[in-house]
C-alpha positions in Angstrom: 35.6 -26.3 207.4 38.2 -28.5 205.9 41.8 -27.4 205.9 43.4 -26.2 202.6 45.7 -28.8 201.2 49.3 -27.6 200.5 48.8 -28.4 196.8 45.9 -25.9 196.7 47.8 -23.0 198.2 49.0 -20.4 195.7 52.7 -20.6 194.9 54.7 -17.4 195.3 56.1 -15.9 192.1 59.8 -15.3 192.9 61.5 -12.2 191.7 63.3 -13.7 188.7 64.2 -11.9 185.4 64.7 -15.4 183.8 61.2 -16.5 184.8 59.7 -13.2 183.6 61.5 -13.6 180.3 60.0 -17.1 180.0 56.5 -15.8 180.5 57.0 -13.1 177.8 58.8 -15.4 175.3 56.8 -16.2 172.2 53.9 -13.8 172.9 52.4 -12.0 170.0 51.6 -9.0 172.2 52.5 -7.6 175.5 50.3 -5.0 177.2 51.8 -2.7 179.9 50.3 -0.6 182.6 51.8 2.9 182.5 52.2 4.6 185.9 54.8 2.8 188.0 55.3 0.2 185.2 56.8 2.0 182.2 57.1 5.5 183.6 57.7 7.0 187.0 54.9 9.6 186.8 54.6 10.3 190.5 56.3 13.7 190.6 53.9 15.3 188.1 50.9 13.7 189.7 51.9 15.0 193.2 52.5 18.5 191.8 49.1 18.6 190.1 47.2 17.3 193.1 48.7 19.8 195.5 48.1 22.6 193.0 44.5 21.6 192.9 44.3 21.4 196.7 45.8 24.9 197.0 43.3 26.2 194.5 40.5 25.0 196.8 42.2 26.4 199.9 43.4 23.1 201.3 46.9 22.1 202.4 49.3 19.9 200.4 49.5 16.1 200.9 52.7 14.0 200.8 53.6 11.8 197.8 52.6 8.6 199.6 48.9 9.7 199.3 49.2 9.7 195.5 51.5 6.6 195.4 48.9 4.5 197.2 45.9 5.6 195.3 47.0 6.4 191.7 46.1 3.1 190.3 42.5 4.0 190.7 42.9 7.1 188.5 42.8 10.8 189.4 39.4 10.5 191.1 40.8 7.9 193.6 43.8 10.1 194.4 41.4 13.1 195.0 39.3 11.0 197.3 42.4 9.8 199.1 43.7 13.3 199.6 40.4 14.3 201.2 40.5 11.3 203.6 44.1 12.2 204.5 43.2 15.8 205.3 39.8 14.9 206.9 37.9 17.1 204.5 34.3 16.6 203.4 33.5 14.2 200.6 31.5 16.9 198.9 34.8 18.4 197.7 35.7 15.3 195.7 34.1 16.4 192.5 35.6 19.9 192.4 39.0 18.6 193.5 39.1 15.9 190.8 38.2 18.4 188.2 40.9 20.8 189.3 43.4 17.9 189.6 42.7 16.9 186.1 43.0 20.4 184.8 46.4 21.0 186.5 47.7 17.6 185.4 46.6 18.2 181.8 48.8 21.3 181.7 52.0 19.3 182.5 51.6 15.6 182.6 55.2 14.7 181.9 57.4 17.6 183.0 59.2 15.5 185.6 58.1 12.0 184.7 60.9 9.7 183.6 61.0 6.3 181.9 62.3 3.5 184.0 65.8 2.4 183.0 65.8 -0.2 180.3 62.2 0.3 179.2 63.1 1.8 175.7 65.5 -1.0 175.0 63.1 -3.7 176.1 60.3 -2.3 174.0 62.6 -1.9 171.0 63.6 -5.6 171.3 60.0 -6.8 171.6 59.0 -4.7 168.5 61.9 -6.1 166.5 60.8 -9.6 167.4 57.4 -8.8 165.9 55.6 -8.3 169.3 52.8 -5.7 169.4 52.9 -3.4 172.4 49.8 -2.0 174.1 49.2 0.3 177.1 46.3 -0.2 179.4 46.0 2.4 182.1 43.5 4.1 184.4 44.6 7.5 183.1 42.4 9.1 180.5 43.5 7.9 177.1 44.6 11.4 176.0 46.7 11.9 179.1 48.4 8.5 178.6 49.2 9.4 175.0 50.7 12.7 176.0 53.0 11.0 178.6 54.0 8.4 176.0 54.8 11.2 173.4 56.7 13.2 176.0 58.8 10.3 177.1 59.5 9.0 173.6 57.7 5.7 174.0 54.7 6.5 171.7 56.3 5.1 168.4 56.7 1.7 170.0 53.0 1.5 171.3 50.4 0.2 168.9 47.3 0.6 171.1 46.5 2.8 174.1 43.4 2.1 176.3 42.6 4.5 179.1 39.9 4.8 181.8 37.6 6.6 179.4 38.2 4.5 176.3 35.5 1.9 177.0 33.7 3.4 180.0 35.2 1.0 182.5 38.5 1.0 184.4 40.8 -1.7 185.8 40.4 -4.0 187.6 37.4 -4.6 185.3 38.8 -6.8 182.6 37.1 -4.8 179.8 40.0 -2.4 179.2 42.6 -5.2 178.9 40.3 -7.2 176.6 39.9 -4.1 174.4 43.7 -3.7 174.4 44.1 -7.2 173.2 41.4 -6.8 170.6 43.0 -3.7 169.2 46.3 -5.6 169.0 44.6 -8.5 167.3 45.4 -11.2 169.8 43.6 -13.5 172.3 44.4 -14.0 175.9 46.7 -17.0 175.4 48.8 -14.9 173.0 49.3 -12.0 175.3 50.9 -11.1 178.6 50.2 -8.1 180.9 53.0 -6.3 182.8 51.9 -4.1 185.7 53.0 -3.1 189.2 49.9 -3.2 191.4 47.2 -5.4 192.8 44.8 -3.7 190.4 46.9 -4.9 187.5 47.0 -8.4 188.8 43.3 -8.5 189.4 42.7 -7.2 185.9 44.9 -9.8 184.3 43.3 -12.6 186.3 39.8 -11.5 185.4 40.8 -11.4 181.7 42.6 -14.8 181.8 46.0 -13.3 180.9 49.4 -14.2 182.3 50.7 -11.4 184.5 54.3 -10.2 185.1 54.9 -7.8 188.0 57.3 -4.9 188.0 58.4 -4.9 191.6 60.1 -1.5 191.5 56.8 0.3 190.8 54.3 1.8 193.2 52.2 -1.2 194.2 52.5 -3.7 197.0 51.4 -7.2 196.0 51.5 -10.1 198.4 54.2 -12.8 197.6 51.5 -15.4 197.2 48.9 -13.4 195.3 47.2 -15.7 192.8 47.6 -14.6 189.2 51.2 -13.4 189.4 53.2 -15.6 187.0 56.6 -13.9 187.5 58.2 -10.8 189.0 61.2 -8.7 188.0 62.8 -5.6 189.5 64.9 -4.1 186.6 64.1 -3.9 182.9 67.8 -4.1 182.0 68.0 -7.5 183.7 64.8 -8.6 182.1 66.1 -7.7 178.7 69.3 -9.6 179.3 67.4 -12.6 180.3 65.1 -12.3 177.3 68.1 -12.0 175.0 69.8 -15.0 176.5 66.8 -17.3 175.8 67.1 -19.3 172.6 
């Protein structure tokens, strides 16, 4: 097997608000993931999952179980909890149903928007950029979180795991988001926080910007990451500073 040439190796996307602003500059639409990207939803997800486990007579799990599985949706976190507790897979269906029921009761009681998100979205909307949300939550759950956190008026399209019958990293939800926003792949960018988001953007042919303060862990040289940023306020300042 021939050695990989240096030129062929993926180039790490450094954490740079200026580079992230460059990627977003001039786009007609920006699509965002929700959990760990726009909103810190982990507290409510953990409460709901542990309430569901208690209902089935199982012990609670620590937040890390949810943090490392939530990008696959409620079902993935339910399965992760069963693996962590060494409980039978046959409980997955009942646990996922109970989890969803408890989460539906209070999807945003303790969830908070990341600092700088409202200001960044307002700036993008003022500049004529259309905003979408593409998430592995059910669409109705995502809309309730956006309403509760005050972000809903800024979002023109919400696509959830149940909207088109497929979930990320399948590119179909992101493509549907762009279709509803009336843009093509070259006119959009996708902002996420996980490997699932990067894989989704790559499969859809969309430039990806990574929010590094979210829940995911993405290798520095992961192909398909065009830029990374840690704070929305810094990203907004960099975007404002660009001509």
